[in-house]
C-alpha positions, 0 to 999 in steps of 0.5 A, a space after each residue: 845164756 847158752 840154752 837159747 842157741 841150743 834150743 834154736 839148733 834142735 828146733 831148726 835142724 830138721 827144718 833145714 834138712 827138710 828144705 834140703 830134702 825138698 831140693 832133692 825131691 825137685 831134682 829127682 822129679 825132673 831127672 826120672 821123668 826122663 827114664 820112661 821117655 827113652 822109647 818115646 825119644 828114640 821114636 820121636 828123634 829117630 835115635 837108638 834106645 841107648 842114645 836116648 839114655 844119654 839124656 840121663 847121663 847129661 845130668 849124672 855125669 856132672 855129679 861125677 865131676 863136681 861132687 868133690 869140688 862142691 863138697 870142698 867148696 861147701 866147707 869154705 863158703 857154706 852149704 847154702 850158696 852151693 845148694 841154692 846156685 845148683 838148684 837155680 841151674 836145675 830150675 833153668 834147665 828143667 824150665 827150658 828143655 821142654 821148649 827144645 824141639 830136637 835131640 841136641 837142644 834137649 840135651 843142651 838144657 839137660 847139660 845146664 841142669 846137669 851142672 846144677 845137679 852136680 852141685 847140690 848133693 855133696 853139701 849135705 855132708 856139711 849141712 848135717 855135720 854143722 847142725 846134728 849131734 854125732 848120734 844123729 849123723 848116721 840117720 840124718 845122712 840116710 834120710 835125704 835119699 827119701 826125698 830123691 826117691 820120692 821125686 824120682 817116683 813122681 817123675 817116673 809115675 807122671 811123665 807118660 801120663 802128662 805126655 798122653 794127657 797133652 796129646 803128645 805136646 812136648 812142651 806141656 809134658 815137661 812144663 810141670 817139672 820146670 814150675 816145681 823147680 822154680 818154686 822149690 829154688 825160691 824156698 831154698 834161697 829164703 829158708 835155708 840157714 848156714 849154721 847154728 849160733 853154737 854147735 849142736 854139741 861140744 866140739 874141740 877146735 877144728 882147722 879147715 883141711 885141703 881137698 887132698 888132706 880131707 880125702 886122706 882122712 875120709 877114705 878108710 877101709 869102711 868108706 872105700 868098699 861102700 862106694 861100690 854099694 851106692 854105685 850099684 844101688 843107684 844104677 839099679 834105681 835109674 835103670 829099673 823103670 827104663 827097662 820095665 816101662 817099655 817091656 810093659 807097653 811092648 810085650 804086655 800091651 799096657 797103656 803108657 800111663 799105666 806102664 809109667 805107674 807100675 814101673 815107677 812104683 819102685 821109686 815109691 817103694 824107695 821113698 817109703 823104704 828110705 824113711 823107715 828102714 834106715 831108722 830100723 837098722 841104725 836103732 836096732 843094734 843089728 846094722 849089718 844084719 839088716 843092711 845085708 837083708 835089704 841088699 839080698 832082697 833088692 836084686 831078688 825083687 828086681 829080677 822078678 819084675 822081668 822073669 815072672 811069667 805074667 800074661 797081658 791081663 795080669 801084668 799089673 801083678 808086676 807092681 808088687 816086685 816093682 814096689 818091693 825092689 825099690 823099698 829094699 834097694 834105696 835104703 841100702 844107699 842111704 845106710 852106706 852113706 850114713 855109716 861112712 859119715 859116722 866114722 871117727 875120722 869124719 868131722 865138720 871140716 871134712 864131711 863135705 869131702 866125704 859126701 863128695 866122694 859118695 855122690 861121685 860114686 852115685 853119679 857114676 852109678 846113674 851115668 855108667 850103669 844106665 848106659 851099660 845096661 842100655 847098650 846090652 839091650 841094644 846088643 841083645 836085639 831089644 831084650 829088656 830082660 838081658 839088661 835086667 840080668 846084668 843089673 841084677 848081677 851088679 847089685 848082687 856084688 854089693 853084698 860083698 862090700 856090705 859084708 866087709 864094711 858094715 859092722 853091727 852097732 
């Protein structure tokens, strides 16, 4: 009598995760469409580059404040309602912000989307803990960044092309992202399932824990230093296209659509790397070695985008370090989260809380680091390379956290 439920678990667990990854994809598309448009926004609304970057912060800041409550709430009411309500708010914000004709109106609808953004991430901890056996938890937690990175790649690659194709029609530029958000939100409400009829493996009886007790259980010498790793990594992925796209257009005289493609290749690389590299690391028995390798290569290729002495005619060569930077950077974030969720103290009763901790750090990275780097650009008289050097240093520091927290397994 127990074989049928277990078969159902093993068939549907990946479907459930795939639909969640589509939500991540949709969110990332609408988010990273902002980054290459900072320079356009600054000119359109006569604001600074740093002020334009506040549109990205309007999304990320809610991840800082809502991830922990969302993770705890997902353990009480289930991950599905939290994810689907968040996805609905994202869809509303993404649909309506394109109709805003001024900076304040655009920011307002980004705030609405930002509340949804803050809700959707942490419940992945509860989803994975409910549906996956322990030996798959690390890998399953490492895969969702592939959806986010793929979405960010699509957003970064397409927005300048939409802007150019629409002849600078503001509403038409943003409309495709709203349509996608509505479609994915409907799919999530219809397909996602809360939990299997039986656990994916035998588990002892577990009691719900409070937010405070859960934090005590999941904040360990392994998970604490890894917060800096995810903070620095996501900060680099958020700021990279924002720095590279205007450099390509202003210094190398590249067409906006082409600049969007080249700068967005970091996120294409991130999507591909997030799928393959965590699997290699977790299955190799040399998790620490591979993670350190990825964490070393990511900042090298990041800064190479800004110091490679290319001419205007050969600027397309910057597509190579752009892709490779994302390919190695994004998996570091997924591995860090997977390592944390594999700790013996993490159970289905507190996995959402730990995910909330990680997603809070990710939100801080997206919001704080992009603002720091953008202000460096402003203070240096518009030097995008100056901002890139600051970001490279922040990424390099994450090597210490990886060395301390990640062990071979």
